[in-house]
NUBA-149416 format. One line per 3 residues: number of its first residue (from 1); their letters; for each residue x, y, z of N, C-alpha, C. Coordinates in nm, 2 decimals, always signed. Layout:
NUM> a> X:Y:Z:X:Y:Z:X:Y:Z; ... .
***
This chain:
1> kkg> +3.29:+14.57:-6.40:+3.18:+14.48:-6.31:+3.19:+14.52:-6.17; +3.06:+14.57:-6.13:+3.10:+14.57:-5.93:+3.18:+14.52:-5.88; +3.23:+14.55:-5.79:+3.30:+14.48:-5.69:+3.49:+14.45:-5.76 .
4> qkk> +3.48:+14.54:-5.90:+3.59:+14.43:-5.97:+3.71:+14.56:-5.93; +3.79:+14.50:-5.89:+3.93:+14.61:-5.91:+3.98:+14.67:-6.05; +3.98:+14.83:-6.04:+4.04:+14.86:-6.18:+4.14:+14.88:-6.19 .
7> rrd> +4.20:+14.83:-6.35:+4.36:+14.82:-6.35:+4.45:+14.93:-6.32; +4.54:+14.91:-6.32:+4.59:+15.07:-6.30:+4.57:+15.19:-6.43; +4.59:+15.15:-6.55:+4.59:+15.22:-6.66:+4.43:+15.27:-6.65 .
10> eag> +4.33:+15.23:-6.55:+4.21:+15.28:-6.60:+4.13:+15.34:-6.44; +4.26:+15.37:-6.33:+4.20:+15.42:-6.22:+4.15:+15.60:-6.25; +4.18:+15.61:-6.37:+4.10:+15.77:-6.36:+4.23:+15.87:-6.39 .
13> ppa> +4.19:+15.98:-6.39:+4.32:+16.10:-6.37:+4.35:+16.14:-6.26; +4.46:+16.20:-6.25:+4.55:+16.19:-6.09:+4.43:+16.29:-6.02; +4.44:+16.29:-5.84:+4.35:+16.41:-5.79:+4.41:+16.57:-5.82 .
16> qgy> +4.32:+16.63:-5.81:+4.33:+16.77:-5.80:+4.38:+16.85:-5.97; +4.36:+16.73:-6.07:+4.40:+16.77:-6.19:+4.57:+16.76:-6.27; +4.64:+16.71:-6.16:+4.72:+16.66:-6.20:+4.75:+16.57:-6.34 .
19> pdh> +4.87:+16.61:-6.38:+4.87:+16.53:-6.50:+4.97:+16.41:-6.47; +4.98:+16.29:-6.54:+4.98:+16.16:-6.46:+5.15:+16.13:-6.44; +5.24:+16.21:-6.45:+5.36:+16.23:-6.43:+5.39:+16.29:-6.34 .
22> fld> +5.29:+16.32:-6.26:+5.29:+16.38:-6.16:+5.22:+16.30:-6.00; +5.30:+16.27:-5.88:+5.29:+16.21:-5.77:+5.19:+16.29:-5.67; +5.02:+16.26:-5.70:+4.95:+16.37:-5.55:+5.00:+16.36:-5.44 .
25> mgy> +5.07:+16.41:-5.36:+5.11:+16.45:-5.26:+5.05:+16.57:-5.20; +4.99:+16.63:-5.26:+4.94:+16.79:-5.19:+5.07:+16.89:-5.21; +5.10:+16.98:-5.13:+5.21:+17.07:-5.17:+5.32:+17.00:-5.10 .
28> pri> +5.44:+17.00:-5.13:+5.47:+17.01:-5.31:+5.40:+16.89:-5.38; +5.43:+16.95:-5.52:+5.45:+16.81:-5.62:+5.51:+16.74:-5.63; +5.57:+16.63:-5.66:+5.67:+16.54:-5.70:+5.63:+16.53:-5.82 .
31> rkv> +5.74:+16.52:-5.92:+5.70:+16.43:-6.07:+5.88:+16.41:-6.12; +5.82:+16.29:-6.19:+5.96:+16.25:-6.24:+6.02:+16.31:-6.37; +6.11:+16.41:-6.36:+6.14:+16.46:-6.50:+6.28:+16.39:-6.49 .
34> fpd> +6.31:+16.42:-6.68:+6.42:+16.35:-6.78:+6.51:+16.46:-6.79; +6.59:+16.53:-6.78:+6.69:+16.62:-6.85:+6.68:+16.60:-6.97; +6.69:+16.55:-7.02:+6.71:+16.52:-7.20:+6.61:+16.59:-7.27 .
37> epe> +6.48:+16.57:-7.17:+6.36:+16.62:-7.23:+6.36:+16.76:-7.30; +6.31:+16.80:-7.40:+6.35:+16.93:-7.43:+6.25:+17.07:-7.35; +6.15:+17.05:-7.29:+6.03:+17.11:-7.20:+6.13:+17.11:-7.08 .
40> fdm> +6.23:+17.04:-7.05:+6.30:+17.02:-6.89:+6.35:+17.17:-6.88; +6.34:+17.22:-6.76:+6.40:+17.33:-6.70:+6.41:+17.34:-6.57; +6.55:+17.37:-6.56:+6.63:+17.36:-6.43:+6.56:+17.46:-6.34 .
43> aaw> +6.54:+17.56:-6.36:+6.52:+17.64:-6.29:+6.33:+17.66:-6.25; +6.29:+17.58:-6.28:+6.18:+17.54:-6.27:+6.14:+17.49:-6.15; +6.26:+17.45:-6.06:+6.22:+17.35:-5.98:+6.28:+17.39:-5.87 .
46> dvi> +6.22:+17.38:-5.76:+6.35:+17.40:-5.62:+6.47:+17.33:-5.59; +6.43:+17.18:-5.61:+6.52:+17.09:-5.57:+6.46:+16.97:-5.70; +6.63:+16.92:-5.71:+6.62:+16.81:-5.84:+6.68:+16.70:-5.76 .
49> cdv> +6.58:+16.59:-5.74:+6.65:+16.49:-5.66:+6.72:+16.36:-5.71; +6.84:+16.30:-5.76:+6.87:+16.21:-5.83:+6.86:+16.09:-5.72; +6.75:+15.98:-5.75:+6.73:+15.86:-5.64:+6.81:+15.73:-5.69 .
52> rsp> +6.91:+15.75:-5.78:+7.06:+15.63:-5.82:+7.13:+15.61:-5.71; +7.15:+15.50:-5.71:+7.24:+15.45:-5.63:+7.37:+15.53:-5.60; +7.46:+15.56:-5.49:+7.57:+15.65:-5.50:+7.68:+15.60:-5.59 .
55> aey> +7.68:+15.46:-5.64:+7.77:+15.43:-5.80:+7.70:+15.49:-5.88; +7.58:+15.45:-5.93:+7.53:+15.55:-6.03:+7.51:+15.68:-6.07; +7.53:+15.74:-5.90:+7.54:+15.91:-5.95:+7.67:+15.93:-5.96 .
58> ded> +7.77:+15.82:-5.94:+7.89:+15.90:-5.94:+7.92:+15.88:-6.10; +7.87:+15.79:-6.14:+7.89:+15.78:-6.30:+7.85:+15.86:-6.41; +7.69:+15.89:-6.33:+7.67:+15.98:-6.43:+7.56:+16.03:-6.34 .
61> hvp> +7.45:+16.15:-6.34:+7.36:+16.20:-6.27:+7.31:+16.36:-6.31; +7.21:+16.40:-6.32:+7.15:+16.52:-6.35:+7.24:+16.62:-6.27; +7.30:+16.73:-6.38:+7.36:+16.89:-6.30:+7.27:+16.90:-6.21 .
64> gsi> +7.35:+16.98:-6.13:+7.30:+17.04:-5.98:+7.19:+16.97:-5.95; +7.16:+16.86:-5.92:+7.08:+16.75:-5.87:+7.15:+16.74:-5.73; +7.07:+16.68:-5.63:+7.13:+16.63:-5.48:+7.11:+16.49:-5.50 .
67> stp> +7.19:+16.40:-5.42:+7.21:+16.27:-5.46:+7.10:+16.25:-5.32; +7.01:+16.14:-5.38:+6.91:+16.08:-5.28:+6.88:+15.95:-5.29; +6.95:+15.90:-5.27:+6.98:+15.72:-5.32:+6.86:+15.65:-5.23 .
70> vld> +6.75:+15.59:-5.30:+6.68:+15.53:-5.22:+6.71:+15.36:-5.20; +6.82:+15.36:-5.27:+6.88:+15.22:-5.27:+7.04:+15.25:-5.27; +7.09:+15.17:-5.13:+7.25:+15.23:-5.12:+7.33:+15.13:-5.24 .
73> daq> +7.44:+15.11:-5.25:+7.53:+15.02:-5.35:+7.48:+14.87:-5.30; +7.53:+14.85:-5.18:+7.50:+14.72:-5.14:+7.34:+14.63:-5.13; +7.24:+14.72:-5.11:+7.10:+14.74:-5.16:+7.06:+14.71:-5.28 .
76> rar> +7.12:+14.74:-5.36:+7.10:+14.77:-5.53:+7.16:+14.62:-5.55; +7.29:+14.62:-5.54:+7.32:+14.48:-5.56:+7.26:+14.38:-5.47; +7.19:+14.38:-5.37:+7.12:+14.25:-5.29:+6.95:+14.19:-5.39 .
79> vgt> +6.93:+14.32:-5.43:+6.77:+14.29:-5.49:+6.79:+14.30:-5.62; +6.93:+14.32:-5.67:+6.95:+14.29:-5.80:+6.99:+14.13:-5.82; +7.06:+14.09:-5.69:+7.08:+13.94:-5.66:+6.98:+13.86:-5.72 .
82> iyk> +6.86:+13.87:-5.59:+6.75:+13.84:-5.57:+6.66:+13.82:-5.71; +6.67:+13.90:-5.75:+6.60:+13.93:-5.90:+6.60:+13.83:-6.01; +6.76:+13.85:-6.01:+6.77:+13.70:-6.11:+6.81:+13.60:-6.07 .
85> qes> +6.85:+13.53:-5.91:+6.86:+13.45:-5.91:+6.72:+13.35:-5.81; +6.68:+13.46:-5.76:+6.51:+13.40:-5.71:+6.36:+13.41:-5.75; +6.36:+13.58:-5.77:+6.23:+13.59:-5.81:+6.22:+13.74:-5.81 .
88> pfl> +6.17:+13.79:-5.92:+6.15:+13.93:-5.96:+6.04:+13.96:-5.83; +5.93:+13.89:-5.84:+5.86:+13.94:-5.72:+5.92:+13.97:-5.65; +6.01:+13.88:-5.56:+6.05:+13.88:-5.42:+6.12:+14.03:-5.45 .
91> akk> +6.20:+14.04:-5.53:+6.31:+14.13:-5.57:+6.23:+14.25:-5.54; +6.09:+14.29:-5.57:+6.04:+14.41:-5.59:+5.96:+14.41:-5.45; +5.97:+14.34:-5.35:+5.91:+14.32:-5.18:+6.04:+14.34:-5.11 .
94> vga> +6.11:+14.29:-5.14:+6.26:+14.33:-5.08:+6.27:+14.50:-5.10; +6.30:+14.50:-5.25:+6.32:+14.67:-5.25:+6.25:+14.72:-5.23; +6.11:+14.72:-5.21:+6.04:+14.83:-5.18:+6.04:+14.87:-5.03 .
97> slv> +6.05:+14.71:-4.93:+6.05:+14.76:-4.80:+6.18:+14.87:-4.81; +6.28:+14.81:-4.85:+6.44:+14.93:-4.82:+6.41:+15.08:-4.89; +6.35:+15.04:-4.97:+6.32:+15.21:-5.04:+6.18:+15.27:-4.93 .
100> aqn> +6.15:+15.22:-4.89:+6.04:+15.28:-4.76:+6.15:+15.31:-4.62; +6.22:+15.25:-4.62:+6.31:+15.27:-4.50:+6.41:+15.37:-4.52; +6.48:+15.37:-4.66:+6.53:+15.53:-4.72:+6.48:+15.62:-4.69 .
103> lsk> +6.33:+15.67:-4.72:+6.29:+15.74:-4.77:+6.30:+15.85:-4.69; +6.26:+15.73:-4.53:+6.27:+15.82:-4.40:+6.38:+15.89:-4.39; +6.52:+15.82:-4.37:+6.67:+15.90:-4.42:+6.62:+16.05:-4.46 .
106> ild> +6.65:+15.98:-4.65:+6.65:+16.08:-4.72:+6.54:+16.23:-4.65; +6.38:+16.24:-4.64:+6.34:+16.35:-4.55:+6.40:+16.44:-4.47; +6.41:+16.31:-4.36:+6.52:+16.35:-4.22:+6.64:+16.45:-4.27 .
109> ahf> +6.72:+16.41:-4.41:+6.89:+16.46:-4.41:+6.82:+16.59:-4.49; +6.70:+16.61:-4.59:+6.72:+16.69:-4.70:+6.57:+16.79:-4.67; +6.51:+16.74:-4.64:+6.35:+16.83:-4.63:+6.31:+16.87:-4.51 .
112> qdr> +6.35:+16.80:-4.37:+6.26:+16.85:-4.30:+6.28:+17.00:-4.25; +6.39:+17.07:-4.27:+6.42:+17.23:-4.21:+6.36:+17.33:-4.36; +6.30:+17.29:-4.46:+6.22:+17.34:-4.54:+6.13:+17.37:-4.58 .
115> dke> +6.07:+17.47:-4.60:+5.96:+17.56:-4.57:+5.84:+17.53:-4.71; +5.71:+17.55:-4.67:+5.62:+17.51:-4.79:+5.63:+17.54:-4.89; +5.69:+17.66:-4.87:+5.70:+17.76:-5.04:+5.82:+17.75:-5.08 .
***
């Protein structure tokens, strides 16, 4: 109906014809991948970022990846506690804010000196 928002799954295809599992950020493309997928080829990627917290990364991580945690261990514990004890919605808001702050640090630390290609 006119004026009605589309559901996320009705939003249409990603821009520039990228498949759904790509985040369209122009160039470079960012894709969520899983190393246990048969078609996963480490050599096809310039950088593999493992975004799990440091403790999670220490326990298990994608071989050859760099650790780029979107939440540190204390932040992850805080968000998890809020989720269980207060509200999943509040935890998602707090988590999103922390992730946004941390992404700036990740970009500065790992990607500012990289060329386009």
